[in-house]
C-alpha positions in Angstrom: -5.5 -35.2 24.8 -2.7 -37.9 23.7 -3.0 -40.5 21.1 -4.2 -44.1 22.5 -5.2 -47.2 21.4 -8.4 -48.3 20.8 -8.5 -51.3 23.4 -7.1 -49.3 26.1 -9.8 -46.9 25.9 -12.2 -49.1 25.1 -11.4 -50.7 28.5 -10.9 -48.0 30.8 -14.8 -46.9 29.5 -15.7 -51.0 30.1 -16.6 -51.3 26.2 -16.0 -53.9 24.1 -13.0 -53.2 21.5 -15.0 -54.1 18.7 -17.8 -51.9 19.4 -15.8 -49.0 20.0 -14.2 -49.8 16.3 -17.6 -49.7 15.2 -18.6 -46.6 16.7 -15.6 -45.0 15.2 -15.5 -45.8 11.7 -18.9 -44.9 11.8 -17.9 -41.5 13.1 -15.2 -41.0 10.1 -12.4 -41.8 12.8 -10.2 -43.9 11.3 -9.3 -47.0 13.4 -8.5 -50.4 11.4 -7.9 -53.1 14.6 -8.2 -52.8 18.4 -4.2 -52.0 18.1 -4.7 -48.4 16.4 -4.1 -45.5 17.9 -6.5 -42.4 18.2 -7.1 -39.6 19.9 -8.8 -40.4 23.1 -10.5 -37.1 23.0 -12.5 -38.4 19.9 -13.2 -41.7 21.3 -14.5 -40.4 24.4 -16.9 -37.9 22.1 -17.7 -41.2 20.4 -18.6 -42.9 23.9 -20.5 -39.7 25.2 -23.0 -38.6 22.4 -25.9 -38.5 24.2 -28.3 -40.3 26.5 -28.5 -43.1 23.4 -24.4 -43.8 24.1 -25.0 -43.5 27.5 -27.6 -46.6 27.7 -25.3 -48.3 25.4 -22.3 -48.0 27.5 -24.3 -48.9 30.8 -26.2 -51.7 29.1 -22.5 -53.0 28.3 -21.3 -52.8 31.8 -24.1 -54.9 33.2 -23.7 -57.1 30.9 -20.0 -57.4 31.3 -21.1 -57.8 35.0 -20.6 -54.4 36.6 -22.9 -52.3 38.2 -26.6 -51.6 36.7 -27.3 -48.2 35.1 -30.7 -47.8 36.7 -30.4 -45.2 39.2 -28.3 -47.5 41.5 -25.1 -45.0 40.9 -22.8 -47.0 38.7 -22.2 -45.5 36.2 -18.4 -44.5 34.6 -17.6 -41.1 35.4 -15.8 -39.4 32.1 -12.3 -39.1 31.4 -12.3 -35.7 32.1 -14.2 -36.1 35.5 -11.6 -38.7 36.8 -8.9 -36.3 35.7 -9.8 -33.6 37.6 -11.1 -35.6 41.0 -14.7 -33.9 40.5 -16.7 -37.4 40.8 -20.4 -37.0 42.1 -21.3 -37.6 45.5 -22.4 -41.1 46.2 -26.3 -40.7 46.0 -28.4 -42.8 48.7 -29.7 -45.9 48.3 -32.6 -46.9 47.5 -34.9 -49.4 49.1 -34.8 -52.3 47.1 -31.9 -52.0 45.5 -30.0 -55.0 45.9 -26.0 -54.6 45.5 -24.3 -57.1 42.9 -22.2 -58.4 45.5 -24.9 -58.8 48.0 -25.4 -57.5 51.6 -23.4 -54.3 52.7 -23.5 -51.6 50.6 -19.4 -50.8 49.7 -18.1 -47.1 49.6 -16.5 -47.5 45.7 -12.9 -46.2 45.3 -11.3 -44.4 42.9 -10.0 -47.5 41.4 -13.0 -49.6 41.3 -15.0 -46.6 39.4 -13.1 -47.1 36.6 -14.9 -48.2 33.5 -18.2 -47.1 35.7 -20.4 -44.2 35.1 -22.6 -41.8 37.3 -26.1 -40.7 37.3 -24.7 -37.3 37.9 -22.3 -37.5 34.0 -24.9 -37.3 32.5 -26.8 -33.8 32.9 -30.6 -32.7 31.7 -31.6 -34.0 28.2 -28.6 -36.6 27.6 -25.8 -33.4 28.0 -22.2 -34.4 29.2 -21.1 -32.3 32.4 -17.2 -31.5 31.7 -15.0 -29.9 34.0 -12.0 -28.4 32.3 -9.1 -28.6 34.8 -5.6 -27.2 33.4 -3.9 -29.3 35.9 -5.8 -32.8 35.0 -3.0 -33.9 33.3 -0.7 -33.8 35.9 -1.9 -35.2 38.5 -3.5 -38.1 35.7 0.2 -38.7 35.7 -0.1 -40.0 39.6 -0.4 -37.1 41.3 -3.4 -36.8 44.3 -6.7 -36.5 42.3 -9.1 -36.1 45.2 -6.8 -32.2 45.9 -9.2 -30.0 48.4 -10.5 -26.8 46.1 -8.0 -24.0 46.8 -9.6 -21.4 48.8 -10.3 -18.5 46.7 -8.6 -14.8 47.3 -10.4 -12.4 48.9 -10.1 -9.1 46.8 -11.9 -6.0 46.5 -13.8 -6.6 43.7 -16.5 -9.4 44.0 -15.9 -12.0 41.2 -18.8 -13.5 39.6 -19.9 -17.1 39.4 -19.4 -18.9 36.0 -21.0 -22.2 34.7 -18.5 -25.2 33.9 -20.5 -26.2 31.1 -19.2 -25.6 28.0 -20.8 -25.8 24.6 -19.5 -28.1 21.9 -16.1 -26.1 20.0 -17.6 -25.2 16.5 -14.7 -26.2 14.5 -16.4 -24.7 11.5 -15.2 -21.4 12.3 -11.0 -22.3 12.4 -11.3 -23.3 8.4 -12.7 -20.3 7.5 -11.0 -18.3 4.9 -12.6 -14.6 5.0 -10.6 -12.0 4.0 -8.7 -10.3 6.4 -7.3 -6.1 6.4 -4.4 -5.6 7.0 -2.8 -2.1 7.6 -0.1 -1.4 5.8 3.1 -0.9 8.1 2.2 -3.3 10.6 4.5 -4.8 12.7 5.8 -8.7 13.5 3.1 -8.5 16.4 1.1 -6.7 14.6 0.9 -9.3 11.9 0.5 -11.7 14.0 -2.7 -10.6 15.7 -4.3 -10.3 12.5 -3.6 -13.9 11.1 -4.1 -15.2 14.4 -0.5 -17.1 14.2 2.0 -17.0 17.3 4.5 -14.6 17.4 7.0 -17.3 17.4 5.5 -18.5 14.3 6.3 -15.7 12.0 9.9 -15.1 13.4 10.0 -18.6 12.6 8.6 -18.6 9.0 10.7 -14.6 8.7 14.0 -16.5 9.5 13.1 -19.5 6.9 12.8 -17.0 4.2 16.0 -15.0 4.9 15.2 -12.1 7.2 15.7 -11.5 11.0 13.2 -9.5 12.2 12.2 -8.4 15.7 9.0 -8.1 18.0 8.5 -4.6 16.9 10.1 -4.2 13.1 7.8 -3.0 10.9 7.2 -5.0 7.7 7.2 -4.4 4.2 3.7 -4.7 2.3 5.3 -7.6 0.2 6.7 -9.1 3.4 3.5 -9.1 4.8 1.9 -10.8 1.8 4.7 -13.5 1.6 3.8 -14.1 5.4 -0.2 -14.2 4.5 0.3 -16.9 1.6 2.8 -19.4 3.9 -0.3 -19.1 6.6 -3.0 -19.9 3.5 -4.6 -16.7 4.9 -6.5 -14.5 2.4 -5.2 -10.6 3.3 -5.9 -6.8 2.0 -3.6 -4.7 2.2 -5.0 -1.5 3.5 -3.0 2.1 2.9 -3.9 5.5 4.7 -4.8 6.8 1.5 -7.6 3.9 1.2 -10.0 5.5 3.9 -9.8 8.7 2.1 -11.6 6.8 -0.7 -14.6 6.1 1.8 -16.6 9.0 2.3 -18.6 9.6 5.6 -22.6 9.4 4.7 -24.6 11.4 6.8 -28.6 10.9 7.9 -29.7 14.1 8.2 -33.7 14.8 8.8 -35.2 17.0 5.7 -36.5 19.9 7.8 -33.0 19.9 8.7 -31.7 20.3 5.0 -31.0 23.8 3.3 -30.2 24.9 -0.4 -26.3 25.0 -0.6 -24.7 26.7 -3.8 -23.3 24.4 -6.5 -19.8 23.4 -6.8 -18.6 23.4 -10.1 -15.3 22.5 -11.5 -13.7 24.1 -14.5 -12.1 21.3 -16.2 -9.8 20.8 -20.1 -6.5 20.9 -21.6 -3.9 23.5 -21.3 -3.9 27.1 -22.9 -7.6 25.9 -23.6 -8.3 29.4 -21.3 -10.3 27.9 -18.2 -8.5 30.3 -16.2 -9.5 33.0 -18.7 -13.1 32.1 -19.0 -13.5 32.0 -15.4 -11.4 35.7 -14.9 -14.3 36.5 -17.6 -16.5 35.4 -14.8 -15.2 36.5 -11.5 -13.4 39.7 -13.0 -10.1 39.3 -11.9 -7.0 38.6 -13.4 -5.2 34.9 -11.9 -3.8 34.4 -15.3 -1.6 37.4 -15.5 -0.2 36.1 -12.1 1.0 32.4 -13.5 3.8 31.6 -14.8 3.8 30.8 -18.2 0.0 31.3 -18.5 -0.1 28.0 -17.0 -2.4 27.3 -13.8 -0.3 25.9 -10.9 -2.6 25.8 -7.8 -5.9 25.2 -7.6 -8.2 28.0 -6.2 -11.7 28.2 -5.1 -13.9 31.1 -5.8 -17.9 32.1 -5.5 -19.6 34.5 -8.0 -23.4 35.5 -8.0 -26.4 35.4 -11.2 -29.8 35.2 -10.6 -29.8 36.1 -6.7 -27.9 32.9 -6.1 -24.2 31.9 -5.2 -22.3 29.5 -7.4 -18.5 27.9 -5.9 -16.1 27.2 -8.8 -12.9 25.4 -8.6 -9.9 25.9 -11.0 -7.6 23.1 -11.6 -4.2 23.3 -13.7 -4.3 21.5 -17.1 -0.8 20.5 -17.3 -0.4 16.7 -17.5 2.2 16.6 -14.2 -1.3 17.7 -12.3 -3.6 15.0 -13.1 -3.7 14.0 -9.0 -5.2 17.6 -8.2 -7.7 18.0 -11.3 -9.1 14.4 -9.5 -9.2 15.9 -6.6 -11.5 18.7 -8.2 -14.1 16.3 -9.4 -14.0 14.3 -6.2 -15.6 17.6 -4.7 -17.5 18.8 -7.0 -21.2 18.7 -8.3 -20.9 19.5 -11.5 -17.6 19.8 -14.3 -17.1 22.1 -16.9 -14.8 21.0 -19.7 -13.8 23.6 -21.6 -12.5 23.0 -25.4 -11.0 25.4 -27.5 -12.8 26.0 -30.5 -9.6 26.3 -32.8 -7.8 23.7 -31.4 -10.1 20.8 -30.7 -10.3 17.8 -28.2 -6.9 17.3 -26.6 -5.8 14.5 -24.4 -6.2 16.4 -20.9 -9.5 16.8 -22.1 -9.8 13.1 -22.8 -8.7 12.6 -19.1 -10.9 15.7 -17.7 -13.7 13.8 -19.3 -12.7 10.4 -17.3 -12.2 12.2 -14.4 -15.8 13.7 -14.6 -17.2 10.2 -15.6 -15.3 8.2 -12.5 -16.7 11.5 -10.0 -20.1 10.6 -11.7 -21.0 14.2 -11.8 -23.0 16.2 -14.9 -20.8 17.5 -17.3 -21.2 20.6 -19.5 -19.0 21.8 -22.2 -17.6 25.2 -22.8 -16.5 26.0 -26.1 -14.5 29.0 -25.8 -12.6 31.0 -28.1 -14.8 31.3 -30.6 -14.2 34.5 -31.5 -10.3 33.6 -33.0 -10.1 33.1 -36.9 -10.7 29.4 -37.5 -12.7 28.6 -34.9 -15.0 25.8 -35.4 -17.6 25.0 -32.5 -19.3 22.4 -34.7 -16.1 20.3 -34.9 -15.9 20.4 -31.2 -18.7 18.8 -30.7 -18.6 16.2 -33.4 -15.3 15.7 -31.8 -16.8 15.2 -28.6 -19.9 12.8 -29.7 -16.9 10.4 -30.2 -16.4 10.1 -26.6 -19.8 9.8 -25.3 -20.9 13.2 -24.9 -23.9 13.9 -27.2 -24.8 17.6 -27.6 -28.5 18.3 -26.2 -29.4 20.7 -29.9 -28.6 17.2 -31.5 -31.4 14.8 -29.1 -28.2 14.1 -27.0 -28.0 15.0 -22.8 -24.8 17.2 -22.6 -25.3 20.8 -22.7 -22.7 22.6 -24.8 -22.5 26.4 -24.8 -20.6 28.7 -27.2 -18.4 31.3 -25.0 -15.4 33.8 -25.4 -13.8 34.5 -22.1 -12.1 38.1 -24.4 -15.2 39.3 -25.6 -17.2 38.0 -22.8 -20.2 36.1 -25.3 -22.1 33.4 -23.9 -20.9 34.0 -20.5 -24.6 34.5 -19.1 -25.7 31.3 -21.2 -22.8 29.5 -19.9 -24.2 30.9 -15.9 -27.9 30.5 -16.9 -26.9 26.5 -18.1 -25.2 25.3 -14.6 -27.9 27.0 -12.6 -30.7 24.6 -14.9 -28.3 21.7 -14.4 -27.4 22.1 -10.5 -31.4 22.7 -10.0 -32.5 19.5 -11.3 -29.9 18.1 -8.9 -31.4 19.6 -5.4 -28.0 20.7 -3.6 -29.0 20.8 0.2 -27.0 20.2 3.1 -27.6 20.4 7.5 -25.7 23.9 8.0 -26.7 23.2 11.5 -24.5 20.2 12.0 -20.3 20.0 12.7 -18.5 21.2 9.8 -17.1 19.1 7.6 -15.3 19.6 4.2 -12.4 19.0 1.8 -8.9 20.8 1.5 -8.7 22.4 -1.7 -5.1 23.8 -0.8 -2.6 24.5 1.9 0.6 26.6 1.9 2.9 28.1 5.0 3.2 32.0 4.6 6.0 33.6 6.3 3.5 35.7 8.3 0.5 33.8 8.8 2.0 30.5 9.4 0.0 27.4 7.7 -3.2 28.9 5.6 -5.3 26.6 4.3 -8.2 26.3 1.7 -11.0 24.7 2.6 -14.3 23.6 1.0 -17.1 23.4 3.1 -19.2 20.6 2.6 -21.8 20.1 5.4 -22.3 21.9 8.9 -21.0 25.5 9.8 -17.7 26.1 10.3 -16.8 28.9 13.2 -14.2 30.4 14.5 -12.8 28.7 17.9 -13.8 25.2 16.5 -11.0 22.2 16.6 -10.2 20.8 13.3 -8.3 18.0 12.5 -7.6 17.1 8.9 -5.4 13.9 8.1 -2.4 13.8 10.4 -2.8 17.7 11.0 -4.8 19.4 13.8 -5.8 23.1 14.8 -8.1 25.3 16.2 -9.8 27.8 13.7 -8.0 31.7 14.6 -8.9 33.1 11.5 -11.1 32.8 8.3 -11.2 34.6 5.1 -13.4 34.3 1.8 -12.1 34.1 -1.6 -11.5 38.0 -1.4 -9.7 38.2 1.5 -12.6 39.6 3.7 -12.5 38.1 7.4 -15.5 35.9 8.5 -16.9 34.1 11.2 -18.7 31.4 10.0 -18.5 29.4 6.5 -21.6 27.7 5.7 -22.0 24.4 3.2 -20.5 25.1 0.1 -18.4 28.4 0.6 -14.6 27.8 0.3 -12.5 29.8 3.0 -9.0 30.2 3.9 -8.5 28.7 7.5 -5.7 30.3 9.9 -4.3 28.1 12.9 -3.2 24.4 11.9 -0.6 23.1 13.2 1.0 22.5 9.7 0.2 22.5 6.0 -2.2 19.3 5.3 -1.9 18.0 2.5 -4.6 19.0 -1.0 -7.7 16.7 -0.7 -7.8 15.5 2.9 -11.1 15.6 4.6 -11.6 18.1 7.4 -13.7 18.0 9.9 -14.6 19.8 13.1 -14.4 17.6 16.8 -15.3 18.0 20.1 -12.2 19.8 21.5 -8.3 20.4 20.9 -7.4 17.2 22.6 -9.8 15.0 20.2 -8.2 16.6 17.9 -4.4 15.7 18.5 -5.4 12.4 19.5 -6.9 11.7 15.8 -4.0 13.4 14.1 -1.6 12.1 16.2 -2.9 8.7 15.2 -2.8 9.3 11.2 0.7 10.9 11.8 1.5 7.5 13.2 0.1 5.2 10.5 1.3 7.4 7.2 5.2 7.1 9.3 4.7 3.5 10.0 3.8 3.5 5.9 6.5 5.3 5.0 9.0 2.9 6.6 7.2 -0.2 5.2 8.3 1.6 1.9 11.7 2.1 2.7 11.8 -1.2 4.3 11.0 -3.1 1.0 12.8 -0.9 -1.7 16.6 -2.9 -1.6 18.9 -3.5 -4.8 19.1 -7.0 -4.9 21.6 -8.8 -5.8 20.7 -9.7 -9.5 20.4 -6.2 -10.0 23.5 -5.7 -9.2 25.3 -8.3 -11.3 22.8 -7.2 -14.0 24.3 -3.9 -14.2 27.8 -6.0 -14.8 29.3 -4.3 -11.4 28.9 -3.9 -7.5 28.6 0.5 -7.3 26.9 1.2 -10.4 23.8 1.9 -8.7 23.8 5.4 -7.9 21.4 7.5 -6.1 20.1 11.2 -6.4 19.0 12.8 -2.9 16.7 15.3 -3.2 15.4 18.0 -0.9 12.0 19.0 -2.3 10.2 21.9 -1.5 7.4 24.2 -3.1 5.0 26.9 -2.5 1.5 24.8 -2.1 1.1 21.2 -1.3 -0.5 20.5 -4.8 2.1 21.3 -6.6 4.3 19.7 -4.1 2.7 16.5 -5.1 2.5 17.2 -8.7 6.6 17.1 -8.7 6.6 13.7 -6.5 4.3 11.9 -9.1 6.8 13.3 -12.1 10.0 12.4 -10.8 8.3 8.6 -9.5 7.5 8.5 -13.6 11.5 8.6 -14.0 13.8 5.7 -14.8 15.4 4.7 -11.8 17.1 1.6 -12.8 20.7 2.2 -12.1 19.9 6.3 -10.5 17.7 5.9 -8.0 16.0 8.9 -6.8 15.6 9.8 -3.0 13.2 12.2 -1.7 15.1 13.2 1.6 12.6 15.8 2.3 9.2 17.2 1.7 7.9 20.3 2.2 5.8 23.3 1.8 7.2 26.7 2.5 10.9 28.7 1.8 14.1 27.1 1.7 15.1 27.7 5.5 18.6 26.4 6.8 17.7 23.4 8.0 16.6 22.1 4.4 20.0 23.0 3.3 21.7 21.1 5.7 19.9 18.2 5.2 20.7 18.4 1.5 24.6 18.9 2.1 24.8 15.8 4.6 23.2 13.9 2.3 25.1 15.0 -0.4 22.0 15.7 -2.2 20.6 19.0 -4.4 17.5 21.4 -2.9 14.6 21.8 -6.2 12.2 24.5 -5.5 9.2 25.3 -6.6 8.1 29.1 -6.7 9.8 29.7 -3.6 13.2 31.4 -2.4 15.2 30.9 0.1 14.7 32.5 3.6 17.5 34.2 6.2 20.6 33.1 6.1 19.7 29.8 4.0 21.5 31.0 0.7 24.8 31.8 2.3 24.9 28.3 4.1 24.2 27.0 1.0 27.0 29.2 -0.4 29.4 27.7 2.3 28.2 24.1 2.3 28.4 23.5 -1.5 24.9 22.8 -1.9 22.7 23.5 -5.1 19.6 25.2 -4.7 17.4 25.1 -8.1 14.2 26.7 -8.5 11.9 26.7 -11.0 8.6 28.2 -12.0 7.6 26.2 -14.4 7.0 21.8 -13.4 8.2 20.5 -16.8 11.6 22.6 -16.7 12.1 21.0 -13.9 11.8 17.3 -14.7 14.1 18.2 -17.7 16.9 19.4 -15.6 16.5 16.0 -13.0 16.3 13.8 -16.0 19.7 15.7 -17.4 21.4 15.1 -14.1 20.3 12.0 -13.8 21.9 11.1 -17.2 25.1 13.1 -16.0 25.3 9.7 -13.3 25.2 7.5 -15.4 28.5 5.0 -16.0 29.6 5.6 -19.5 29.2 2.7 -22.0 32.2 0.6 -23.3 31.6 0.5 -26.8 33.3 -1.9 -29.1 34.5 -1.1 -32.3 35.9 -4.0 -34.7 39.3 -3.0 -37.1 40.6 -5.9 -38.8 40.9 -9.2 -39.0 44.5 -11.8 -39.8 45.1 -15.3 -40.4 48.5 -16.8 -39.1 50.3 -18.6 -42.5 53.5 -19.2 -41.1 55.6 -18.9 -37.7 59.0 -18.1 -37.0 60.8 -18.6 -34.1 63.2 -15.6 -32.5 65.3 -16.2 -29.3 64.9 -12.7 -27.9 61.6 -11.9 -29.2 59.9 -15.3 -29.1 56.8 -16.3 -31.6 56.5 -14.0 -34.4 53.2 -14.5 -36.4 53.6 -15.0 -40.3 50.0 -13.4 -41.2 48.3 -12.1 -43.9 45.9 -9.1 -43.2 42.0 -10.4 -44.7 39.8 -7.3 -43.1 39.9 -4.2 -42.2 43.8 -3.1 -40.9 46.2 -4.5 -38.2 47.8 -1.5 -36.4 50.5 -1.7 -33.8 48.9 -1.4 -29.9 45.6 -2.7 -30.6 43.6 -4.9 -28.5 43.5 -8.3 -30.4 41.2 -11.7 -29.6 42.9 -15.0 -30.4 40.5 -17.3 -32.3 41.1 -20.8 -33.1 38.6 -23.2 -34.7 35.9 -20.6 -33.8 36.9 -19.9 -30.0 38.7 -17.1 -28.5 41.2 -18.3 -26.5 43.5 -15.1 -25.3 42.9 -11.5 -25.5 45.8 -9.2 -25.0 47.5 -6.7 -27.5 49.8 -6.3 -30.4 53.1 -5.5 -28.9 55.5 -5.7 -32.7 54.3 -5.2 -35.9 56.8 -5.6 -39.0 56.5 -5.3 -42.7 59.7 -6.6 -43.9 62.5 -5.4 -41.9 60.6 -2.1 -41.2 58.7 -1.6 -38.5 55.4 -0.8 -39.5 52.6 1.5 -37.6 49.4 -0.4 -39.4 49.0 -3.0 -42.4 45.7 -2.6 -44.4 44.0 -5.1 -46.2 45.3 -7.4 -48.8 49.1 -7.0 -47.0 51.3 -9.9 -45.1 53.0 -8.9 -41.8 54.6 -10.3 -38.7 53.1 -10.0 -36.0 54.3 -10.8 -32.1 52.0 -10.7 -29.6 52.1 -9.1 -25.5 52.8 -12.4 -23.3 51.3 -14.9 -25.5 53.8 -17.3 -27.5 51.4 -20.4 -28.4 50.3 -19.9 -31.6 49.1 -22.2 -34.3 48.9 -21.7 -37.9 45.3 -21.2 -39.4 44.6 -18.6 -35.9 43.0 -15.7 -36.4 43.8 -12.2 -34.9 41.1 -10.1 -34.7 41.6 -6.6 -33.9 39.3 -4.1 -32.0 39.5 -1.0 -30.3 37.5 0.0 -26.9 35.9 3.7 -26.0 33.8 5.1 -23.7 30.0 6.7 -24.9 27.8 9.0 -22.9 24.8 7.0 -22.3 20.8 8.3 -21.9 18.2 7.5 -19.6 15.8 4.8 -21.1 12.7 6.6 -21.8 
C-alpha cells in the first residue's frame, strides 16, 4: 500500500487521530503528528491487531455516533475488503434491536459503510479475514467495486479450493544471512536465482561495475563474489572438484559385510627404492622400463602372503607428482613410507608423511637399502622422530622395518607387519552392492581405446555394468587384472583395467555403477556441462588490465605461448599442468590450448598451427600423418620422457620471448664554462670534462639546476681547432648539440649510452 496521512487513515477507520498516533508510536511506527505520512498497511495492522483492538474500534465508532458493535452488523469492514468488494452479507435484524435513526432499517450503501466494521470481518479467535485481490488498487481508484466474480474456466483438470485466509508474513526470514552455495561458472540468470534478486537488478549492477552481460553469460568467480558483496549476501563458490572431497557414506548391515584386502600405498622420496622394493615383493621389473628409473605413473598390484591378498599402490616420487601421491593416500588403508638408510629424510619424505596424516591412515616406515655401505638405520629413526613418528621399539606407535630390495632381506617381516597393522583396522565391505571405486590411472590405447585402471572399494563390478566417472560414462566391455588376465568380476580391494569408457576420465575420479547406460550418459553430461562452464568462468576472469599494460611500459609487451599438451596417462598430464601453472606468467603467459591423453594426431597439429603454438608431448609420439603435417605447417613437436626436462625447456622458450631490457651506462660529465656563437654552426659550449669521457655521437642530457631540460646527442666535438672522437676527464673541449642551442653557463652535460640486454624470467 501507499503512504497516507494519519488523520486520513483515522477518518476512514472511524478512530480519533490522537488514539491512532498513540497506537502507532507504541507499535514502533514513527509518526509525530496527525499530518505525518505512514504506510497504510502498518496503520491497519495496528488497528486490526485482534479482538481487543476491534472492540476499541467499535467503541470509538459508537461514541462517534455510529452503529453499535454488539451484533447489529455495524462494524467497519477492513480496507482490503472495501477494495476488493468482498463485503459480507447483511445479517438479519435481531428482535429488539433498534436502529439509531429509528423506524425502518436502511440497507447500508458503500459510502455509508466507510468507517464501520462488519462482524464478518473478524474470524474465530479474533483473526481478521483478509481477501487478497490483485485488482483491488485499480477498483479503489474509481472503478466498480462490487463486480460479479468471473466464472472459472472449464478444464479437464479439476481445480482445488483454496482458503483465502493467510497467515501473517514472517519477515524475519527476509533478513536472514545464511551462507549461499553458488556453483562456479553460473550464468547471470543462475546468480540472480541464487541471490534471490531480480535479473534486471543483477544486470544493472554489472553495468554500474563496467561490465555488460547478457542473461545467459557465464560470470567469473570474482564477478560473482563482487555481486554478492553488492547485494550484502554471504556466498560460498562451489567448484566441481569440491564435490569429490565429500565421500559417500554407505549404511550396510553387518551380515552383508565381508573381509576385503587392505590397500597399501608405497610413498617416499625419489630414488629411495620404492618401485624396486615393490618389484622385489611382486617379482617384476617395472623400474627397468621407467625413464631415468623414475616412476611416471601410478599403478596398482596385488600380492599373496599368508593366505591373504594385499593390494599395493605405487606412487611417483618426483615433486611434480604431488597430486598423484595425494590421490594414492586418499584411497589407501595403510601408508608405507620408504626411506633410504644411506640418505635419510628428504623433502618428498616429509610431504609423504603430511599426505598420510591428512588421509588419517596408519603409517609403517620401511628403512630400505640397509645392504649399502654407509647405511645408518638408527639415523633414519632419529630423523623420523623429529616428524612425530616414534619407533615402536623405542616406546612409540609407528612400526619400523629394515629391508633391502636388492637382497630381499626383511621383505617377509614387512608383509607380516602390514597384515598385523591392517588386521587391527577390521577392513570390511559389502560385496553384493552396486560397485563403486576410484580411477587409479587412465590412458588411451591405440588398439583398445580408453583403458581405465579402477580400484574397487565397494560392491562387485561385472562385465556389462553401466559406469559413470566424472564427465565420462561407459559400459564394461572387458576387465583385466594387474597381470593381464581377463576377469568377469571384480570384488572390493581389487584393482582392474576396464575397457568400455567413452573417453579418458581424470585420475582420482569416483567411479560408480548406475542402473543403465542412459542414466550414466545423463550424469556424465551434467558433470561435463558443469566443468565446461567452470572453464568458461576461468577464461572470462583471466584478462590483462590496463594497469598491467602500463606497468610493462608499452602495450603489446604481454606475450602468450600456446601449448597443445599430450601425455600417455591422465596423471602425468595433470602433473605437467601443475608445473606449468607454477611458471611466472606476468609477461609471458602460457595458454594450454588443448590437453589430452594419447598419441599426437592431425587435429592436435592443426590446432597448434592455427594458434601459432607448440605441441608438448610426454611419452607419446605422432600417429598417422601428424608428423608430415607438422613439418608442412611448421609446427614444432617437443617430446619428453622426464617431466623436469620439459619444464626447463619451456622456461627457456618463455625467456626467449621476453623483450630485451634497455640498459643505460653513464659515460662522462662535462661542465659548460663559456659560450661561443657561430653563424653557421650555432651555439658552441666551451666545456670542461669533469668525469669519465665525452664521445662524439653519444647521448647527452642537459642538466640545469639539477633538472633535466633536454635530451639529445653530441653533433660535433672539437679540441682546439681539431675534430676529436672523444675527450677524457680533465681536458677542455667545444661541444655542439643536435637541435639545441639554448645553453647557459654552468649547465652540466651528462653523456651516456644504451644497449639491449637479454632478460631472464623471475623465479
